[in-house]
Every structure is written in structure tokens, then in C-alpha cells.
N, C-alpha and C positions, 0 to 999 in steps of 0.2 A: 336657557338652552345650553347644553353641555358643549365641551370643546370638540372641535372637529366638524361641527355642523355649520353649513353655510346656506343662506337663503338668497336666491337670485330672483329679484322681482323686476317688474317693468319700470318704466320711467316714473319717478315719484312726482306727485302733484300736490299742490297745496290743498289742505283739507284732509289729507291722509297721513297717518302717523307712520313714518319710516324710521325705525329704531335699529340700532346695531344688533344683529342677531348672530354674527359670526366674526371672529377675530383671527388674524394671522398671528402665528407665533413661531419664532425661530427656535429650533430645538437646541438644547445645550451642547449637542454634539458639534454643531458648527462653532459655537462659542468656545468650547474647550479646545478646538483645533488651534486657536490662537495661542494657547498656553502649552502646546505640545502634547496635549492629552488626546490620545487616539482611542475612540470608543469603538469596540468591536461590534459589528453587526451580528445578527443571528447566524448568518452563514459563516462569517469569519470566525465566530466563536467556536462553531462546531468543527471547522477545519483546523483551527489552531490547536485543538486538543491533541492532535497527533504529532505536533511538531516539538515534542519534548523527548527527543531521542538521545542517543549517547553523545557525549562530548569528548569521545576518546581522541578526537583530532585537536583537542585543545593544546596550545603551545606549552612546552615544558616550563616549569616554574623557574624563577631565577635561582641559580646555584649558590651554595655557600662560597665565601671568598677563597677557601683553600682547595676547592675541587671544582673543576669545570665540567658541567654536564653537557652532553651532546646527544644528538639523535642517532638512531641505529644506522650504521654504515659510515658515520663520520669518524674521522680520526682525531683523537684528543691529544693535545700537547700540554700537559700540566707539569709545572716545574716542581722539583723536590721529590723527596721520598714518598710523601703522602700522595701526591698526584700520581706518581708512577704506580703505587700499589692500588690506588683506586682504578687506574686504567686496567691493570692486570685482572683484578677481580671482576670488573664489568665485562671484560672480554671473555672471561671464563664462563660466566653464567647468563649473559644477556640473550644468547641465541639458543639456549638449550631447550629441547623438547618441542620445537615447533612442528616437527614432522614434515617440513618442506625443505627443499634443496637450498643450499647456500648460493651466494652470488659473488663471491670473490675468488673462487678457486679456479683451477685450470679447466679450460674448456667450457665454462659456464655451469649452471646449476644442473646437478644430476648426471653429468657426463664425466667420463674418465679423463677428458682433456682433449683428445683428438683421435683420429683413426689409427695413428701409428702407435707403436708400443711405448716409445719414450716421448710422447707428445709433451708431457710436462717438462721434460728436460729442454726441449726446444723452446718452450714458452717461458723459460726461467727469467729472461730479461723482462718480459711483460709482467710476470708475477712479482718480481722484485720492484718494478716501477709502480705497481698498483698499491704498494704498501707505503704509506707516508712514514717519514722518520719518526720513531717513537722516542720519548724522553728516556734518558738513562735511568736504570734501576739504582737502588741504594748501593749495591755492591758490584754490579756488573752491567754491561750494556745488553740491550735486547738482542737475542740471537737472530742472525740473518736467515734467509731461507736455507733449510737444511734437509737432511735425509732421515727418515723415520724407518725403523725396522718393524715390519708387520709380520708376525708369526702366523702361520697357517694352522693353528691348533685345531680348527674345525675342518681342515682340508687334508692335512698330512701329519703324521706323528714325528716326534723328534724336534730338532732345533731348526727346522726349515723356516726360512723367512724370506721376504722380498723387501727390497729397499724402494721407497717412493720419495719423491721430492715434495716438500711441504713448506708453506709460508705461514706467517702468523694469521692469515685469513683462511687458510685451508680448513674446511669443515670435515667432520668425521665421515659424512656421506661421500664427499668427493674422494677422500682417501680410500674408502672401501671400494668405490668404483675403480680407482687406479690400481689397487692391489688385486682385485679380481681380474683385471686385464693382464696384470703381470703373471698371475697364476694361470692365465689362459681360459678363464671361465666366463669371460664377457666378450661379446662380439664387438664389432666396430660401431661407431656412433650412428651409423646409418642402418644398423641391423634391426631397428624397430623396437617394439615394446618389450621384447624379450630381455633386453639389457636392463630396463628399469625394474622388471620383476626379479631379475637376478640380484640386483643391488638391494632391493627391499628384503630379500631373504637372508641377508647377512648383516651383521652388526660389528662395530669395532669396540673391543672391550679393553679396559685398563685393568690388567691383572697384576696382583702383588703376591709375592711368595718368598720362600727361603730356598736358596740353592742347596742341593743335597750335600751332605758332609763330604769333604774331600773331592767334590765334583765341580769345583769352580772352573769354568771354562770348558768343561766337558759337554756342555749342552744339556745336562740333566736339569729338570725343572719341576718344582713342586709348588703349584699355585694354591694359596689359601684364601685369597679374597679376590672378588671379581666385581667389576662395575661396568655396566653397559653405557657407553658414551651416547649422548644425544646426537641426532643427525647434524645439528648446527653447532655443536661444541668444536672448539679449536684444539686438536690434539697437541700441536706444538706448544701452545700456551699451557695446556694441562701438564705437559712434561716438565715445563720450566717452573711453574708455580708450585706444584705439589711434589715435593721430594720424598723419597722413601726414607724411613728411619734407618738407623744403623742396624745391620743384620738382615735387612729386607732388600729385595730386588723387585724391579717392575719391568713390564714389557707390554706392548700392544699386540693383541691377538685378534684374528679374524675368525669369528664363529657364526654358526647359524643363529638367527635371531631368537628363535624359540628355545634352543639349547642354552643360549647365553642368559636369557631371562630365568630359566630354571636354575642354572648354576649360581646366578647372582642371589636368588632367594635362598638357596641352600647354604651358600657361604655366609650370608648375613645371619641366618637362623643359627648356624653352628657357632658363630662368634658370640651371639647373645646368650646361647645356651650354656656354653662352658665358662662364661665370665671373662673371656679374653677380650680386651679392648680392641676395637677396630683400628686399622692404620690411621695415620694422621689425616688422610683425605676424607675418611668416611664421616666423622662428625661434622666436618665443615660443610657437608651438603646442606644441612639445615640452616647454615648461616646466610644463605642467599636470601632469606626473608628480610624485608626492610624493617626499619624501625617504625615505619608507619603501618605495619600490619603483616601478618604472616600467612593468612589463608590463601590469598590470591596466588602466592608463589611458594606454596608449601612443598614439602619433600615430594619427589616424583612418584608417580604410580608405577606399577609394573610394566606399563606399556612403553615407557621411554625413560630417558635418563633424568629429565627434569621437568616434567609437565608439558602439556601441549595446548597452548591457547589456540582457539579456532580462528582461522582467517588471518590475512596479512595484517589487518588493522589490529587484531588482538595480539599478534606477535609483536608488532611495534610497541604497543602499549605495555605489554609484559616486559619487553626488554628495557623500555624506559623506566618502568618501576623498579626493575632489578638494578639498573644503574643507579637510580636515586637511593635505593635502599642500601647499597653498598657504602654510602657515606657514613652511616652510623656504625658500620663495622670497624671503621678506622678508629673512632673514638672509644669503642669498647675494647679493642685488642691492643691498642698502643702501637708505637713505632718499633720496627725491627731493630733499628740502630740503638734503641734505649732499653732493650730487653734485659741486658745484664745489669744495668743500673737500677731497674725497677724490680728485679727478681726478689731481692731481700725485702723490699717494702711490701710486695704482694704477699709473700709468704708470712710476713709478720702480721698481716691482717686476717689470716686464716684462723679459724677457731682452734684453740689449743696451741697456737704457735709459740706462745711465751714459755710454755712448759716443755715443749718438744725440742729435741736437738735437730737443727737444720742440717740436712744431708743432701745427697743428690736427689734432684727432683725431675720427674718425667716431664718432657716438654708439653705433653697433652694436658697434664695437671696445671701447668703454668698458664696455658691458654684459657682454661676455665677460670683460674683465679683472676687473670687480667680482665675478663669480662665483667667482674664485679666492681672494678674501678671505673665508675661511670663519671665522665666529665661533661657537664651540660654545655651547650653552645653559648658563646658570649655575645653573639651579634644577631640572633634570631629568636623569636618567641618559640616556646615549646610547651608541651603538656607532660606533666609528671603523673604516671599511672599510680594511683593509690589502691585501686581494686580492679581486677580483671576477671576474665571468664575462663581462660585456659592458660595456666602458668607456663606450659611448654611452648606456647605460641605468642603470648603477649610480651611486649617489650616494656621497658621502664620509662624511656624518654621517647616522645613523638615530636619531632621537629617540624615546624612550619617552613616549608621550602618555597612558598610563594605567598602572596598577600592574602589570597582567599584559600582557606583550607576546608575540605569537605570530609566529614566522617560518614561512613556508610558500610554496608555489608558487601563483601566481595561476591562475585558471580560472573558467569559468562554472558548472561542475558537477563533482562528485566522481566517482570511478570506480565508485561503487556505485549502479547503476541510474539514473544521471543526476540524483541528488539534489543540492540546492544545496551548493556548496562550503563547507567549514568557515570560520569567521571567522578572518581573518588580518590582522595589523597591518602586517607588512612582507612584500612580495612579492619573492621571489628566483627569477629564471627561469634555472634550471640543470637539466640532465637528471636529476641525482640528488637534487634537493630534493623532499621529499614535500609533499602538500597541506597538511599540518599537521606541520611538521618539528621544531620546538623551541619551548619556552615558557620565558620568563624572568619571574620575579616579583620586583619591587623595591619593597618597602614603605617606609614612612617610616624604619624602622630597618634598618641593615645586619645581616647580609649579604643580598645578593640570592640567589635560588635559580634554578638552571637545570635543566630536566628535558627530556630528549630523548623524542620520540615513539617508539613501537615500530618498530624496523627503520630508524630514521633514523641515518645516519652523522654523529655529532657528536664533536668532540674538545674537550677542556678542557686548555689549556696543553700541547698536544701529545699527550695521552693520551686513549685512546678513552673516551668517556663513555657509560655504560650505565644509570646511575641518576641520581636527583636529587642535585645537589651544590651547594655554595656557590660563588657567583660574586663575586669581589672586584674592586675597581677595578684596572685593569692586567692582568687575566687575558685570555688569548687564547681566543676561541671560534671553532672551525672548523665550518662547516656544509657537509657534502658534501666534494667534492674541489676545490672552486673558491673558496668564500667563506671569508674569514678576517677576524674582527672583533676589536677591542680594546674591552673594556668600560670605560666611564668613568662616574663618579658625582660630579659637582661638589658634591653635598650632603655628602659625607664629610669635606670640609674638608682640602684638600691634594691632591696628585697621586697618592695611593695609596702602596703600600709603597716603601721605599727601594730595594729590589731586586725586580724582577718575579719571580714564582715560576716563570716559564717559562724563565728563563736556565739554562744548563747547570750552574750551581754546585750545584744540588740538584734532585732529581727532583720533578716536580709531583705525581705520584701513583705508587704502587707497583703494578705489575702483579700479578695473582694468581699464586701459586706460590712456593715457597721459594727457587727459583733466581734470582729477580730481582736480588738484591743482588750476586750473583757474576757474572752474565752481562751486566748492564746496562753499556753503555759510554757512555751519554749523561748520566750523572749527575755527571760531573766528578771522580770519585774514582778513586784508584789501585787496582791489583789487590789490594794488601795490605789497604787500607781496605775494599774490597768484601768480601773474604774474612772480615774481622772482623765486618762487618755481618751476613753470613750466619750465622756462628757464633753471634753474639748472638741471632739469631732462633731458630736450632735449639735452643739451650739456655736461652732466656729463659723467664721465668715470666708473660709477658703472655698473657691468654686469647685467643689468635689462632691460627687453623689455616687456612693458605692452601693452596688446591689448585686445579687446573685441572679443567674439566668432564670431560675424558677420564679423570681419575683418581678421579672421584667414586664410581663403583661399587666399586672396590677399597677405597677408604677406608671407606665405609659398611659394607661386608661385614666388614672387619677389626675395626671397633669392635663390631659386633653379635656376631660370633663370639667375640671375647674376653670380652664380657659373658656370653654364654650358657655358655661353658666354665668361667667362674669363675676364669680364670687371673689370676695376679697378686693384688695386694692393693688393688684399686681401692676408693675409698669407695663407699658404697651408691648415691649419685646420680652417680657418675663417668660411667657410660655416657650418661646424659641430658646431662651437661655437655659431653661430647665431641661428641655429636650436635647439641646446640644451637650449638656453635661452627661446625659445618658449615652449619647453617641461617643463622647470622648472617653468615658469609662470603658465602653465596649472595645474601642480601638486600642486602648492602652493595656488593659489588664485581663480581658477575656480571650478565649481561644480564637484562632484565626478566622474560622468560618462563622463566628457569631455576628459580626458587624453587618454583613449582607442580610441576614435574617432579621436583625433588629430594624434596619432601614425599611425593609419591606413591610414589616408589621406597623411601624410608625407611619409610613406614607398611607397605607390603607386606612388606618384609624383616623388620620386627619381628613382624608377625602370623604369618609362616611360622615364625619361630624359636619363638614362644610356643606355637604349635600343636604343634610337634614335642615340646616339653617336656611339654605336657599328655598327649600320647600315651605318652610314656615313663612318666609317673606312673601312668597308667591301666593299663599293662601290668604294673607292679609291684603295683598295688592293684586287682585285678579285682573287679567287682561280683558275678559269679557264680563261685563256687568249685566245683571238681570234687567229685563225690559221694564221700563217705568221707573227705574231707580237711577237718578242722575249720578254721573261719575264725579266724585270729588277730586279735584286736581291735587297733586302732591305739593306740599309746601317745602321750603328749604329745611325747616325744623323737622318735619316728618321724615324726609329722606335722610337726614343726618342720623336720626335714631335707628332707622331701618338698616342703614348701610354700615353702621359702626362695627358690628360683629364681623361682617365680610371683609371690611377694610383691615381690621386687626389680624384676621387670618392671612390676608394677602401680605401684610408686612412681615408677620412672623414666619410664614412659609418661605418668603423670599430670602430672609436672612438664614433660615435653617438650610435651604438648598445650597446657598453659597458655602456654608460651613461643611455640609456633607460632601460637596465637590472637593474641597480641600482635603478632607480625610480620605476620600477614595483615591485621590491622586497620591497621597502619602502611602496608602496601603499598596497600591500598584508599584510604587517605586521601591518599597522596602520588601515586598513579597518575593519569594523565590520564583524566578521566571520559569523554572522547570516543574513547578507544582502543577499537577494535572487538574486540580480544582480551581486554579486561579481564574481561568476563563469563565467558569461557572459562577464564581463569586462576583466577578465584574459584571456579568450579565444580570445577576440579581440586583446589584447596586444600580445598574442602568435602569432597570424596570422600576425600582423605587423612586429614582429621580424623575422618571417620566410621570409617575403619579403626582409628585410634587409640582411638576410643570403644569399638569392639568388643574390642580388646585389653584395655582396662581392665575391661570387663564380664566377659570370659571369665576373666581371672585372679581377679577378685573372686568370681565364681561358683564356680570350682573351689576356692578357698581356704575359703569358708564351707561348701562341700560336705564336704570332708575334716574340717574342724573339728567340724561337727555330727554327722558319722559317728562321730567319737571320743566326743563328748558322749553319744551315744545309749546307750552301754553303761554310762555312769557316773551318769546322772541318777536311775535308780530308787533309788539308795542314799539320796537325800534324803527319800524316803517311808518307807523301811524301817529305817534306822539309828536307834539310840537315842543321843542326845548325852549322856545322864545316866549315864555308865558309872561303876562303883564307883571311888572315890578320884580321879576326874578333875575338874578345874575347867574351867569354860567360859572360853575365851580372850576377851580384850577386843578392842575395835576396833584395827585395825592390827597384829594378831598375824601372825607368820610362818606359812608354809604348814605347817611341821612341827608347830606347836602346835595345829592344828585337829583336830577329831575324825576318826578314821580313815575314817568313811563319807563325809566331805566332801572329803577330800584328792584323789581322782581328778578330781572335777568342777572343783575349784579349780585343779588342776594343768593342765587344758586351758586355762582362762582365763589362767593365768600364762604358759603357753607361747605363746599367741596374743599376749599383751601384749608379751612380750620379742621375738617375731618382728617385730611391727610397729615396735617401737622400733629394732631393729637395722637394718631395711630403710629406716628414715626415711620411713615411709609418711605421706602427707598427713594432718594431724589430722582433717579431715572424713571421710576414708575409714576412719580408725581408729575413730571413733565409730560410723560406719555398720556396720563389721564387727562390733563388739560389740553394736550394736543388733540385728543379725540373729541373733547367737548367743543373746542374751537372749530375743528373740522365739521362737526355736525351743525354748529351755529352758522357757519359760512354757507354750507350747502342749503340749509333750510331757508335762510334769508334771501339767498340768490334765487332759489326756485320760487319763493313768494314774490320777489320783484319781477321775475319773468311772467308769472301768471297774472299779476295785477295789471300789466300793460295791455292785456288782450281785452278788447271790447269796451274799454272806458278810458277816459283821459287820466293818465297817471304820470307819464313821463314828461315832466316839465321842470323848469329851472327851480321854482320856488319849493316844490316838494323835494327835489334832489338836495337842496341846501339843508333842509331839516334832517334828512336821512344822514347826510354827511356829518352834521353837527352831532347827532346822537352817536354815530359810530366813532367819532373822535373822542367824545366823552368816555365811551366804554374803553377805548384803547388807552386813554390817559389813566383811567382808574386801574386797569390791569398792569400798566407800567409801574404804578406806585406799589402794586402788590408783588412785584418781581416777576410778572409773567408777560412783560411787554414784547420780548423777542418772539416768544411762541405765538402770541396773538397776532403780531404783525405778519408772520409767515402764513398762518392759516386764514386770515381775513383778507389776503391780498386780492383775490379775485372779486370779492364783493366790493372792496375799496375802488378797484379800477372801474367796475361797472357804474358805481355811484359817481366817480369822477367824470365819466363820460357824460352823464346826465347833468352835471354841474357846469359844464362848459357853456358860456354865454351863447345865446342863439345866433348872434351875428358871426361869432367866430366859428361856430359849428357849421353854418351854411357855407363858409369858405373852404372847409376841409373836404378832402376827397377820400374815397374808399381806401386807397393805398396808405395815405397818411394816418387815417384812423386805425388801420390794422397795425401800423408801426407803433403808434402811441399806446395802444391797448393790446399787447401781445397775448395776455392770458385769456382773453375772450375768444371763443371759437367763431368761425365765420357765421354760423347759424345764430349764435347769441348776439353778435354785433349787428347783424342784419335785422334781428327782431327788435332791438332797442332803437335803431335808426328808423325803421319803417313805422313804429308806433310813437315816435317823438311828436309832441304837440307844437307845430310851428304856427298855428293860427287857423282861424276858420277858413276852410276851403283850400288850404295850402298843403300840398303833398311833398314827399321827399324830393330833393333835387336829383337830377340825373347823375351827379358826381358821386352819390352814395350807392349807386348800383354796383354790385360785385361784378368782377370780370367773368368771362365765360369759363375760365379755368377753375373758379371757385363756385360756380353756380350749383354744381352737383352737391358740394359740401353744404351749401346754404339750404338747398331743398331737402336733403335727406338727413342733415345733422339734427341732433337733439339739443334743445335749448335749456334743458334741466340738468342739474348736477346729479351724479350717481352717488349713493351712499355706500356703495361697495368698494370704492377706491380709497378707503380709509387707510391710514398708515399701519404697518404691522406692529405687533407687540414684540418687543425685543427684551428678553429677560436680562437684568443686570448680572454681570459676571465679574467677579473680583473677590477680594478679601471680605470676609463677613464683618459686619459691624458689631457683632457680639463680643463682649469683653469677658474672657474666661481665664485671664492670667492673674490679675490682682485680686485683692479681697473684695467681697460683695459689699458695696457701699449703700445700696438702696435698702432701706429698712423693710419695706413690704416684701421685696424679693427674699431677703434674709429670713423673714418669718415663714414664708412658704417653703424655703429650703429646709428650715428646721422641722417643719411639720412633716415633710416627706421623709426626712431621715428617721424621725421617730416612728413613722408609719412602717418603714422597712425594719426597724428594730422590733416593733411589735410582731410583724410577720415572722421574723426569725424566732422570736420567743415562743410563738404559738406552736412551732414544730417540736419544741423541747418538752419533756415531761414536766408536770406541774411543779415538782420539787426542785427542778433545775432552772426555773425561770427567774429572771431578775427584772426589777423595774428600771426605768431609765435612770442612770446615775446622775448626780448633780455635782457639777464642778465645784471644788473648794475655792472660795474667794482668796485672792492673794493677800 
């Protein structure tokens, strides 16, 4: 009977065969909970697939030692020139282009400051108090709150301007609102939405030009370059950080937003058309991109000064990325205080510098030259770009700013319903880069680990990377078809291995399949050497079995068919070892989604094979025999032969299930938790392990069924045989089966056959104890029911017969104690022993006992069973039970309605063993039979590979050259 079925019958009686038809089994879900493994149910799997949203709220990575990173709105205090410059650059770019109002200016976001005309002046103490003290710059201190002149170029002609108070936190939008109020174009704060629309219609522009000749101070102005400031940019910092070159002048102008955009585009187009270089601030716009990627914070579109992330969360993340990206700008451009010292060195490295005479150099050219002098970090791992996709946006060095570094494609939202994009450290803009492409973990101790996301094309030292692997300094990491990086870790002390692993002298990784050693022409070995390597693999004793996914079905079928047919002389756990090698190869070298599919195919194949074997045994041992044909009882020898295949599959499936559980736990631990297919993979693995559970339960059920069916015909001899035969001595503990009384030999023969069968099949010790626990449970219930039934209607309960039964039971328990099963037998035969002990009490002592004392001395007997034994006890002719044996009124109902027979449905549940597998897959294969089978399977796979090649390209199995 298959698992899950249960049969509830009436009270068993002697003369009817009551065999186990249903078993309880604890699912591995409950067992895995002890190890911390949480198995998702069907509902939880479906719901958890949507919990892979953005991780934009992830805390910032630990900063480099020379720069302190902080969240948006926090004030940084970094010492030295480098920290000050990092602060200034981050303040300039981190808030640009958000399209939302600032939060540190006068009067709050989007308001001019107050209802009065000079509200900002009245709030100057508050503005000054809101700005934390900044560290000193290299040459001068940070300017306090000051006055900015905003020219009304879009409102009035000439040199008309209005002065507004500004602090380091005042945003362009706040100053526009303030200036409009000064020009009388904005109402009071309470004037309603008209004020906001008025502010949105104007923009603050940073204009650069040359004063007219001889008109200095006369107010005449000729603007040549114009840039629209983003709403969240800080004009005071812009004015301080970006100085106009000699001969140029700058000022802030208030213009209509549409007009300002048009003038900006025309000014940029004119500068590019006539070949005139833009002012010093123009090329720096593109430097706001980080060393970890340029697309996410690329140059602004025409709508704003610096790009507009959507939402407050996007703004915060964009600003954090801008702040982190500014770190690499320091190493690329050098320190201001050392510009003069490094000028000659930079110019000497320029092409043709040795032949050209060094003269005055434009500062813009010097900035471009200093960017070529790249100094890699000395305390953090980084990636050196060897090949990129867009030279204008790709950087040379990508520094790991936190322990886990994620490569991916930039974007505002992922492809799944417009949800926020996953957290990415380095943005790579190529068509084949996934939103979350690859993850690298580099802890304090080497080695680093690299894990590709599902479906992401990643190569490691030229070989396709399908699973998590170690990443060493000097390794090549390819992402997609365009990006190629070299991993460096200066913390390792040295420049990595003496010879990079990706050089042709040796293969970086071995492709799956036995033909790799012979067909690979990139490993730098000759034909003879490759042939010897293949021969060493085919005949080697390493526990390795390589195969390609296309050969998986044929390989699994061959292993299962060989085990089912009993061909060869494989060790008992040989099939599980071979199948575990297949699982191990899939988990280590094949793509991520292959292992769940392999487990499902393997579990179905084993279940079908076991079911066919159960039907064969059922056909040879039918339950219903034809009329007139006597039923031949099963002997211990017959039952051993019939149950050996089932017991072997039970042992192999148990070990295979433990091994699979370990691999699934490792897969879940190493897999990317944001992988949308992870839940589906775990569900497939769960279904495969459920099938393996069913196989174990079915084989256990059928095994105990035929064993108890054999015991059923031998157990009555324990109640009827007399161990005190003439001239015979009772055997002592540990006696052989042949020395036991003839009436006990059949029953003990079944126990001995079951013990030898479990030992030969190497069944797990937990299942061995549970098998005998069920056999002893069945024996105790059958003997007790027979004892209760024999006392009805005939004299059976008497002292002399009880002594014989007690002696037989003691001999059985002594023999089981010698076989190592004494503790289990004592536990399950307790109720029968107590019932027999009651009948062995001398008659005189029994007559003196009362009901309460007998209940206390025999607690395992129910009131109905105790009353049945006492009421049918033979005291002598014409003598009935004494009144002291009558139950009290409180227990009269239990005596009258209680059942005197034991139920077979209260058997103990089957608990599958959970723990480390007993399969040895680490050292060399020592069993010769298993080694021969492993060689046969390897050559079978080699033949399958060769059959796919043209006839003129095929090779026979190479033979290793003897040493």
C-alpha cells in the first residue's frame, strides 16, 4: 500500500491477520527546522517572489580612510585638503536635478523665506546656526553667509540686480523665490499656488562672459556661456568652487526657464562649432560621474542642470552615489597644493614631450593630463578595466567601497512592474548587462567570492562562470560581451600569483564532460599529454563523475537500472554514491537552475523503479490465494530474498536524501537572495525530496509488512510450547539460535533474518532500530491479544501455564539482548511482560491482593484488561473471584465499555534520520567494485560524446602510459 493511506479496522481478534497497512512519517520540513532550514510552503513561495524589491535603503558602504562619507543632509567634517575638497565637490553635485525644493534655506522648501520683504535678513541667525562649522579649505576658510547679486536679465535690461542673503545650504530655487520677491513678482507666503507657479517659471543661471572693452564698471555685459543651475544646487558653493579664468567674468542671472534652456543650448552649440573650449566649469560637469559607473549620473538633460531622479528615495540614493563617486575624482586630479610640483612630471608624460619645448600650459590641459596619472588605492580591493563599452563613460579603476560589491545596469526601475531598481554599486551600461549582474564579496580575509546572477553571462579567467567561485588577485572577470576587468587586492601583500591563472600554460577551469582533456587546445599541452590526462581521469579513483546536461538522462537511467537488476558486485551503498556524484557535479559545475531539475528527474526515476519492484513481490506473494490451494507460509529465507531489493533501495535513498538536503542547504545559503527564481528552485527541490520521502516510507512499509506476515504464524508457539522438556537445559544469555528450545526457533529465526538483512544492506542505524521497534510492537500486540482471547471459555489462566510463558519470553529477551536489541525489546514487550507477571503471582498471594493494589502494581494494563484476567483466573473447582477484586464504582464504566485487545494502529511513527550523509565523496575510491563501475560509467559518457562527432574526428579511449 502506498504512503499516505491508512486503514482503520475494528478490534483485532486472534485468528485474523492484522498487518501494518499505514505508517506515520514526519516530513523533513520538521526535521530541517532544527538545523535552521526553513522550507517555504506553496503559499509562501508564491508570496515571497514579490519580495525582491529595491534595496536602495541599504546603508552606505564603509568609506575610505581619507574621506568620510555621510548621508544627504548631514554635515561632514573631514580633515585636511583632501577632505575639504571632497566636501566641496559633494556639496556641489549631490542635490542637483532633483526637481524638488530644498530643506535648509530660509523659510522652508519652496518659499522665499517669510511674508516680509527681508525675511531672510531677519532669519540670518537661524540660517547661520543651521550650518555646522565646515573644515578649512587648503588656502582659505569657508565663506560665512553672504550676499549674492542676482541680475534680472530676464526681467529688466542693463545692470539691474537685487541682493539676496545666502548660506552654504541655500538652494537655487530658494534664491529664485527670494529674488522674485525682491523684484516684486511674488506674493506673500500665504498667497496660494500662484507663488509656486511663479517660481517654477524662472531659473537661476550661471553666466560667463567678457566685459566690453573699456567698459569695466560701466555695467555693460556680453555673455558668451550660460548654464542653468539645478533647483537643489548651492549657488554660494558654486561661486566659491568654480572660478572664472583670467579675462572672464561671471554673474548669476534670473531668466525665464524656457528662455534659459534655449540660450544654454545655443551657447554650448556655438562653443563646440567654432572650436572654442568651454570655460573651466563646463567640462567638469561630466566629472560628477563616479568611478563605479557613469550612466546613472550622466550629464544632465535639457530639463535640468544635472538629471532628475524620481522620488525622494531616488534623490537620496543619487546623492549618495554622487558623494561616493567624488572620491575617485581626488585620485584622478591630484591635490591643489601639489599642482606646481607635478606640472613638469605630467607634461613630461605627454606624447612628444621630450622633443617639444615646454612653455606656458593652459590649466584645462593640465587637468586633462593629471587625469591620466591614476594611482590605485592601497587599502581596498578594486577592478582594473581592460575592455569597456563606451570610452567616454567608462572609468579605469572601480574601487570596492564595501565588503559586497554589485555590478549591474543603471536605471530608474526594474522590469517587474516598475518597482525600484535593485541596489547596484557599479553601473555598467551595455545591452547584455542585467540590472543585477554579478556580486563580489571581499572580506578581510582572502579569497574573495564572485557569484553570477541567474542568466547573467559572466566569465572567470576565460571560462563560463555558472556558480559561486573564488576570486584571486590577478583573475580576469568578464561581464557580458564587452566588459573585462582584472581583480586587484592590495591588502594581499604583493601583486598576486607569480603567473596569472588565465595564461595558456594551464586551464583556468575544466569544462564538464570527460572529453575536455583530449579536445581542449587552449591549455598549452600537447596531444600526448592531453591523452594521458584523459586516461588518468577515465581510470582514476577520484570521486568525480563529469557529464554534460544532454547526457544526464542516460547516465541516471544506467545507474538506476544497474542497481535494480543487481548486476555486478556493487557495495550496498554504491548506487547512492554514484547518484551523489551526479548531484555533486551538478551543484559545482553546471548552471544554477540545473540542480533542481536533476533532483526531480532522479527522484521520479527511483520511485518508478521501486514501485515496479513492489508489484513484482506482490505478484509472487498475493494476499488472496485461490480456493483449494493451501497458503504456504513465508520462511525467513524466503522473506530475506524477497525484501533484499527493497531494503537496498531504502538504505540508498536514505543516504541520498541526507546528501541532497545538505546540497540544497548550501545552494540556498550561497544563492542570491534577490534572485526571482530562487523560490521556484527551492520548491522543485522540496518536491524532489518529498518523492524520496515516499520511497523510504514505501520500502519501510513493505518490509515490515512481509516480516510481520512471517511472524504471525510463529508467535503462537511462545504461548503453547513448553521450554522444560525432558533432559534439556535452558540456554543462557547469548546462546546460538540452534541451542534455543524448538518452539522459539521460528520466531527468533525471523528476527535473525531481519537483523542480517539490515546489516548486509547497511541500513541506517536509526531505521534499523525503528524496523525492530515495529516488529516488537506487532509481536507484543499479537501475543497479548492471543492471551486475552484464550482465557475466554476455557481454563488457561493458571500458575503453571504462566510460568512456561514467562520462561519463553525471558529466553526471547535474553537472545535479543545478545543481538544488541535488548533495550528496544524490553520497551515494546513491557505490557505483555506485566500481564504474564500477574498470572505468575502465587495463588495465595493473589487472593490477598485488592483491586487498588493490583492496579498500582500493574499500571500498563487497562481496567478492562485487568478485570478480564482476574475474572477468568482459575482458583479451583467452584471458586469464584473474591470480592476484593471487584472494581470500584468509579471504574465500573471503564471495565464494562473498555476494549481488552490491543490496537495495531497505535504503532510508533516513522522518523527519517536527519544529519550528515554516510557517503564518502572526499577521498579516493577504495572499493574495487565501485571503482570498476565508475570506470564503466566514465567510458560510457566518453562514447556518448564521441558519437556526436563526425567519424573522422572520433577517438578511442586513450590508455595511460605506465610510469
